[in-house]
N, C-alpha and C positions, 0 to 999 in steps of 0.2 A: 772562402766563406760565402754562403748564399746571400743574395741581396736582402731577403727579409731578416736574416740574422744580423747582417751588418747594420740595418736600420735600427733594430732594437738596441744594439750596443751603443750606437751613437746617441740615441735619446737618453739612455741611462746616464751616460757620462755628461751629457749637456746639462741635465737637471742638477747633477752634483756640483757643476762648476759655475752655475748661473750667479750665485750670490757674489762670488769673488770677481767674476768677469764684469759685472755691472759697474761696480765702483771703479775698477781699473779702467774700463772703457770710457767712463765719463771724464776721467782725468787725462787719459792718454790719447783719446781720439779713436779713429776706426780700428777695429780689431780684425785679425785674420782668422780663418778657420771655417767660414761658412762655405758650403759646397752646394751648387744648384741641385735640385732634386727633380726627377721626372715625375710624371703624374702617378706612377705607382709608388713613389716614395723612396725608390732606390737611388743611391748616389750616382750621378752621371759620371762617365769615364774620364774625367779630367777637369782641371780648373778652367773656367771660362773668363773670369775677370776678378778684379779685387772687389770684395763686398763693400757696401755702403752702410754707414751707421743708421739705426732707426731714428726717425724724426722725433725730436723732443720739444717741450715748451721752452721758448727762449725768453729771457727777461726783457722787459720794455727798456728802451734807451733811457739812460739816466736814472733808472730805478735803483733804489738801495735795498740791499737784503734786509730782511726783518731781523731785529735784534733778538739775540738769544737770552733766555732767562738765566742761563748758567754760563759761566765762562768756558769757552771752548779752547782747548790747547791747540797750538799751531802744529799740526801733524804733517810731516812731509810725505807725500804720496809719490813713490818712485814711478817713473815712466815705464810703461810696459813695452818691451822690445817685440816688434812684430816680425816674425821670421818670414822670409820669402818662401813661397811654395817651390819645391824643386822643379826645375825646368825639364821638360821631356825632350830628350835628344831626338834629332831627326831620325826618322825610320830608315834603316838600311837593311839590305838583305842579310839574313843570318849567316854566320860563318860555319856553314855546313858543307859537306863534300859536293862538288859541282854536280848538279842533277842533269847533265846533258844527255845521258843515255835513257832511251825509252825502255819500256818493258820488253822482255824477250818475246818472240813469236810464241803464241800459245793456242791451245785448242782443247779438245776432250775426246775421249772414246765414249760414244753414245750408243752405238750398235754397229755390228759389222756390215749389215746390208743397207738397203735403200733407206731404212728408217733412220740410220745414223746420219745420212745426208740431210734428210728432212729436218732433223732436230738441231742441226747446226744453226739454222736461222732462228729457231726458237730460243736456243741458249744465248745467242747474241742479243736478242731482245731482252731477255732476263737480265743480261749484263749491261743494260742501258745502251745498246748499240755498239758494244765492244766488237772490234774486228777480229774474228777468229781466223787466224792465218793457217792453222794446221788442222788437217783432217787425218784421222787415225783409224785404220781398220785392220782386220786380220784375215788371212786365208785359212779356211778350215784345213785340218790335217788328217781327215779320215781316209782319203784315197789320194793316189798320185794325181788324178785329174784335178782335184782341188788345188794341189800345190802348183800345178801348171796354170792356174788362174782360170779354169773353166767354170767360173761362177758368174751369174748374171749381174751381181751388184757392182762389179768393177766398172761397168759402163757409167753407172750413176756417180761413182767417185771420180771417174775421169772427167765427166761433165762439170762437176763441182770444181775440180782443180783447174780446168782450162777456162773457167769463167773469169778468172782473175790471175794475172801473171805473178802476183806477189804471193800466191798461195803455195802450200807445200803439202804433199800427200805422203804419209808414212804408212808403210805396209809391212806387217809382221808375216814372215814366211817360215813355216815349219820345214825341217830338214828331212823328216821321215813321215810316211803315212802311219796310221794308227798312233798318232802322236800323243794321245792322252789315254791310251789303252792299258797302261800299267805293264808295259813290256819289261821283262826281267833284264838285269844287267848283262847276263851272258849273251842274250840275243841282241841287245843294244851294241855290245862290243863287236859282234859279227857284222851288224849293219854298218857300223862306222868303218870297219875294214873294207867292206864292199864299196862304200861311198868314196873312201880315199883312193880306191883303185879305179874310179871313174864309172862305175856301173849305173849311177843315177844322173849323170850329166845331162842327158837328153831332156829330163823333166824340167830342169832349170833353164835350159835353152828355150824350151817352149814357153815358159813364163816370161822370159825376157822379150821374146818376139811378140807375145800378146800385149805386154805393156807398151812397147814401141808402137804397135798398131793402134792402140787406144790413145796415142798421142800424150802419154804420160811417161816419157823416157827418163825423166829426172826424179822419179820416185825414190824416196829414202826406204831402203830395204833392211828391215831388222831381221837378220837371219838367225834362226836357232836361239831365240831369246831365253834368258834365264837358264843357260846351259850349265851353270854351277849348282843347280838344284837337283831334285829327284823326280820332278813331275813328268817331264816330257821324254818321249822316245829320242829326241835329238839332244839329250843331255851329254855332257862332256865326261863326267866322272869315270865311267867304265874304261875309257881309253883316250886320254887327252891328246896323245900324239896323232892318232888317226883322226880324231875330231878336227884338229887344226889342218891336217892335210885335206880333209873333206871340205872344210870351209874354203880353203884356197882353190880347190878345183871348182867349186860352185861360182866363186867370184870371177875366176878366169874365164869360165864358160859364159857367164852372162855378159861380161865385158866384151866378148868377141862378137856380139850381135850388133850389126850396123845400126847406127842411130841412137844407141843407148847413151845415157848420161847419169846412170844410177850412182847413188851414194850408199855404201854398205856400212851398216851400224852393228857394232858388237855391244850387246846389252846383257850383262849379268844381273842377278839379284844383288841388292845391297848386302854386304856382310860376307862371311865365309861360306855359309850354307853347306852343301855336301863337300865341295872342294874349293880351294882358293881360286877365284875367277882369273887371277893373273896366269895360272898354269894353263888356261884354255886360250889365251890371247894368240891369234894366228899370225900376227906380224903387221907392221906398219904398211906394207905394200898392198895389202888387201883389205884394210880397215880405213874408212874415211871419218867415222864418228864413233866415239866411245860413250855409250849410253849407260844408264842404270835405272832399273826398276826399284823404286824405293817407297814402300808403304810404312805406315805407322805401326810397327811391330818390332819385336815381340811385346807381349803385355808387360807394362811397367817400365819399358825402356824410354828414357827421356830423349829429347831431340839432341842434346849435347852428346849423349852416348851414341846416337846414330851417326853423328859426325865423327867421333873419335874411335869407334870400334874398328878392329882389324878389317880391312877391305870395305870400310864404310864410306860415307860421303866425302870426307877429306881425302882418303886414299884414292878415290875415284878421280877427284879433281887433280890431285898431284900426278897420278899415273897418266892422265890425258895430257897434262902440260909437258911431262917428260917426253911424251911421244909426239908432241906437236899436233894434237887432234882436238877438235871441238868436242864439247860434252853435250848430252841431251838427257831428258827424262821422259821417255815415252809412256811409262806407267808410274803413277804416284797417287797417293790418296790415304784416307783413313783406313783403319783396320782393327787391330787387337785392342786398342785403347779407346775405342768408341768415339763419341763426339768430342774431339780434342782441338779446340780453337787455338791452343798454344802451338801444337804441331802445325796446323794450317798456316798460322802467322809466320812461324819460323821457317817453314819450307818455302813459302813464297819469298821471304826475305833472302834465303839462301840462294835461290835462283836469280833474284834480282842482283845479288852481289856477284855471282859467278858466271852469269851471262851464257846460259846454254843456247845451243843453236835453236832449240824449241823445247816446249814441255806440253804434255797432254795428260790432264787428270783423268783417272778412270772413274767415270760417272755412272755408277750403279751401286746399290747397297751391297756391302757395307762401306764402300770406299767413297761414295760420291757426295756431291754438294747440291746438285740441281734435281736429278731424278730420284734422289733418296731423301725421304723425310726424317730419317733417323738422326741427322746431324745438323740441327738448326743453328747452333752457335758457330760451328765451322763454316757452314754455308754463308752466314753473314760476313765472316772474315773474308772468305774468297770473293764474295760479290763486291764488298767495299773496296778490296784491293784492285780489282780488274774492271770495275764499273766504268763503262764509256771509254775504255782504253784502246789505243792502237799501239803497235810497236814503235811508232814515231813519237808518241807523247813523251814529254820529259817526266821523269819520276821524281817527285819531290819527297824526300824522306821525311817522315814525321816521327817524333819520339814516341816510343811505346807508352811512356807515362809523361805527364806534364813535367816540364823542367823544374828541378828542385833548387830554388835560389836560397839566399841566406834567410834565417829566421827573422820575422818582423819584430820590431821592438814592442814593448808593452805600450798601452795607451795610443795605439796607432790604427787608423782606419785605412785599409788597403784600397787603392784606386783600381777599379776593374778596367784595365786597358786591353784585355784580350790576351789569350795564351801566347800568341806569336810575338806581340809587342813585348810582353814580359820576357819571352825567351831572348829577344834581341838585347833587351836592357840588362839581362842577367838576373832578373828577379822582379818583384812587385815594387811599385812606388806606394808610399803611404802618406797620409795626412795626419800629423800628430794632433791629438786631442788634449794634450797637457801643456799646450804652448804658454798658458797663463802662468805656469810655474817656472818658466825659463826666462831668465833675465839676460839682456845683451851684455 
C-alpha cells in the first residue's frame, strides 16, 4: 500500500477509536499505537520508542472533587492491556542460493568490420562501464580469399583482443564460398563430397596461418554455423556424413599449423530446423565447444516451449553435458515476437543458470537492444541485468515479483521495512489499530 493510502486509512480509524481510547487511557495510563511520522506524514519504517501520554491538567494537592448533583454509580473501568510491538529480528542474509558466481563472459555482435570494434567501447559505456569480454565477428563467404581471412578488419579485431589478456575473440567461418547464394542441394552435396576428400584444405590452412601471424592463435572458430538449416551453402542436410568428414578435415588441417591454440565450436540453430542437429555432430575429438544460435522465434512460441522443444535449449545443455563440452550462445536475441521483455529476462536467467563459456547478443534490428530502437522494453531488461557488470561480479538473484507473504489481518497498518527485510522476515510486520478492543 502506498504511503499516502496508508496515511488516510490510519486517520479514519483513529477518529473512530478516539472516544473509546480517551476514557480508557485516563484510567489505564499510557497507550500503545502511536507511530512517529516523517514530515510527509507517512509512517516511519519501524517503532522508535514507547509513546508518552499527552499532558493534562492535574488537581491541586489536597483538593477535593466537586460534588455531583446526581448520585454516580461506582463503575469499574477495566485496565487496558497494552500489547508490545513485535520486535524486528536481526537482519541476516536471505536463504537464497549462494551467489558466488559472476555473470558469464558476454559481448555483442555490432558489425563485422572496424565499426564493430569501435562500438564495443560505446556499448560498454551504455552498460555503465560493463566489461565486454567477448568480441564477435564473421568472415564473408563470397570468395575463398574471404574465408582465408584476406580482409582488412581482422587486424582491428586482433588489436582489440590483444589489448587485454582476459578478452576472447569469436570468429564465424563459412565452409564454402558463395555461402548465401542459394546454392541448390544437389550442388551442396557435391561440394561436401569434395571437401571431405580434402580439396579445400589449403584455404583453411591459410586462415590458420593468418590468425597465428596476427597473434590471435586462441580465437574461437565457429565453423559452418547453423548447419541444420537451409540458408547457407555449408549446410549439413544434403549429406550429413560427408559434412562431418569435411569438418574433421578442416579441424585437423588448422590444428597442424604451428603456434595455434584454436577452439572449434559446433553451433546449430535451436530446434530441429531442416534436420536434427545431432545428426551433424562430427565427434568429440574435433569439437571443443557446443554452441547454439537461439532467437525468439517462431511467432507465438513461449520461452518454456523453446526450452522443451525437440533439439531445444534443454536438449542442447544435456547433449553438451553428455559429451563433456562447454556450451555457448554466439547468436541470440529478439525476432518474431517483437519487443518481448519476458524472453529477454528468461534468456538472461537461463544463461546465468547454465554458465555458458560466453554469449554475444546480435545487436541490430530486429534482434538488438542497443542499436535498435524497436525494442525499448527488452532493452531496459538487458541494460538493467548487465549494467556495470564484469564476469567477476557476484550475481545476486532477485525475485521476479515481490515475495508473497501471509495475508495481513484486518485493522492492521503495515510497517514499510523495505522489500528485502520483508523477504528475510517472511512477510510484512504490522501495527494493530484495534488494540483497544483486545484485553490481556
